[in-house]
N, C-alpha and C positions, 0 to 999 in steps of 0.2 A: 529404421535405426541406422545412423551413419557410422562409419568406421571410428570417428572421433568419439561418438557417444558410447560405442562398445568399449573403447579403451578407458574412457572416463568411468564407466560402470565397473569394469574390472578393477581399476585402481581404488575406487571407492570401497569395494568389498574388502580388498586387502587392508586398507587403512582402518576401516571399522573393526575388523577382526583383530588386527594388531593392537588397537587401543583396548579391546576387550581383554586380550591376554595381558597387556601391561597393567591394567587395573586389577587383574587377578592377584597380583603380587601382594595386595593389601590383605588377602585372605590367608596368606601364609603366616599364621599367628599361633597362639597357644592351642587353639583347637586343632591346628595342623599337627603340632607336636604330639598332642594327645592321641590323634588318629594313628600316627606312625608308631607310637609306643604301644597302643592297644593291639595293633596288628602284629607287631614284633613279638609281643608277649603271648599271643594266642597260640594254643597248641593245635588248633584246627586250621581250616582253610579260610580264605576270604571269598565270600559269596557276593557277587554283584548282580543286581537286578534293576530293570528299567524297561519301560514300554517304548515302542516306536524307535525314533532316533536315539533316545536315551539308551535303549537296549543295544543298539549297534555300537554306541560309544562304550557301553559296559563291556561288550565282547572284546573291544580293542584293549581296554584296560586290563582285562583278564589275561590276554595274550602277553602284555608287557610285564605284568606281575609274574606270571609263570616263567618267563624267559630270564627274569632277573632274581630268581631265588625265592619268590613268595608264592606258594601254591594257591591257586584261585580257580573258581568255576563261575559260569554264568547260569542264572536261574531265571527262566522266562516267567513273568508274573502269572500269566494265565495258566500255564502248565503247572505252576506251583499250587494253584488253587484246585487242581485236578490230580494231585498225587505226588508231583515232583518235590513238594515241600519235604518229603521224606529224606532228601539228600542233605538237608541242613541239620547240623548237630549243635549242641549247646556250646561246644568249645570253638565254634566258628565265629567269624566276625562278618556281619552283613553290611554292605554298602548299597544304599538305595539311591538311585539317580532319578530325580524328577525336577524339571525346571519349575513347574508350578507348585509342587509339593502337595498337589491334590488330585493326582492321576487316579482315576476310579479303580483300576486294577490294583494299584499300590495301596490305596486306602483299604481295600478288602484284605490284602495280604498282611498289612502291618500288624494287626492284632495277633496273627498267627506267629509272627516273629517274636512279639512280646511274650507270648505264651511259652515259647521255646526257651526264653531267657538268654538269647544271644545279644552280644553288643551290637548296637545299631549306629551306623554312620550315615547321616543324610547329606547328599550332595544336591543342593537345590538353589534356585535363584530367588526363593521366596522365604525370607527369614521369619515371617509371621504365620507360616503354614502349620497345620497340626502335625505334619510329618516332622518338621524341624523341632517343634516344641517337645515332642514325645521321644525324640531320638537322644542317644547318649552324647553324640558329637555332631557338630554341624560344620560342614565345609561350604562356604559361600561361593557359588559359581554364577552369581547374578551378573548381567551385562546391561550396559546403558541402552543398547539397541541391537536388533538383529540386522545383519547385512541385507536381508530381504527388504525390498523397498516398501512392502506392506507391513513390515515388522511382525511377520507371521511364521514363515518357514524357519526352523531352527538352523542357524548358521553360526553366528557369533557365540551363541550359548553352547553349541556342541563343541566348537573349537576350544572354548574355555574349559569345558569338562574334560576333554582329552588332555589338555595341558595339566589340569589338576591331577589327573590320574598318573601322568608322567612324573609329576613332582612327588607324589606318594611313592611310586615305584623306585625312583632314583634315591630318595631319602632312605627307603628301606634297604636298598642295595648297599648303600654306604654303611648303614647301621649294622648290617649283617657281615660286613667285610667281604662282600661278594667280589671275587676276582675275575680276571680275564679267563683264567683256567676253568673256573666254575662255569662261566658263560659257555665256553667251548664244549663242556660236558653235556650241556643242555641243547647244543646246536651241532650235533655230529654230522648232520647231512648237508649243512650249508658251507659256503666257501669260507665264512668266518671261522666256523668250527674246525674245518680242515687246516686252515692257516695256523690256528692256535694249538691244536691238539695232535696233529699227525707228526710222527717221528720220521727222520730220514730213512731208517731201516725198514719202515713200513711201506715205502713207495719206491725205494731204489731197486734197480735191476741187479740181480745177484747170480752167482754161479754160472751155470751153463747159458744163462740168458744174456751174459755180457759178450758183446762182439770183440774178438781179439784177433789181431793180425801181426805179422812180423814187420820189422822196420823196413825191409826191402820189398814188401808186398806191392803189387801193382794197384793202380787206382781201381781197375776192374775187380780185382780180388777184394779190395776194401769195401767197395760198394755191394758186392755180393754177400759179404759177411754181415754187413750192417743190415741189409735187406732180409737176410735169413733170420736175424734176431729181432726183426720188426723195429729196428731203431734207425 
């Protein structure tokens, strides 16, 4: 593979995935409004589930929701079938991510969600799947093609799913009136949180820790005073 071919491949992937995201704008419709309103009105959490790459994307969406004021958790479909389903409550909203809409583990789990009576949001690329038809809300994440040359490895589809998750998170953030100060409270350990929440008197040097010298002090004495106060 020549250098030019490598560049061509890289640019092709970027172009295909960019087109997939651009086409996703068509899915921001009444169903999207319903999804935002349903999550906003819920008294429980948002539970996201998905297998394989969809599961990895679900974890990212969970992280974004949590950091922007919407409590969320990830539920592994296989673990759910072996006891972890107990973390789901009737007041929760479940978002199921499945490109095909017919993932085996999801198909087995779906009746359990129905039995619990939770609201179900399907994020899928197959509008005709049983998952979509039996869910309360459908968010279409279908793509024209994967960036993978064999149209197999999830690439464009996972990118589109991440973007749909971001769209939900930001819409909910704005609907909640989530502020920069709220963000800082949820990010106390990061540089963003420190920049937004720390007060001057929490980090300033005070009292005996302040190096003080007289106007006529020598450079030597000034340096010694600063050094002794570790400043």
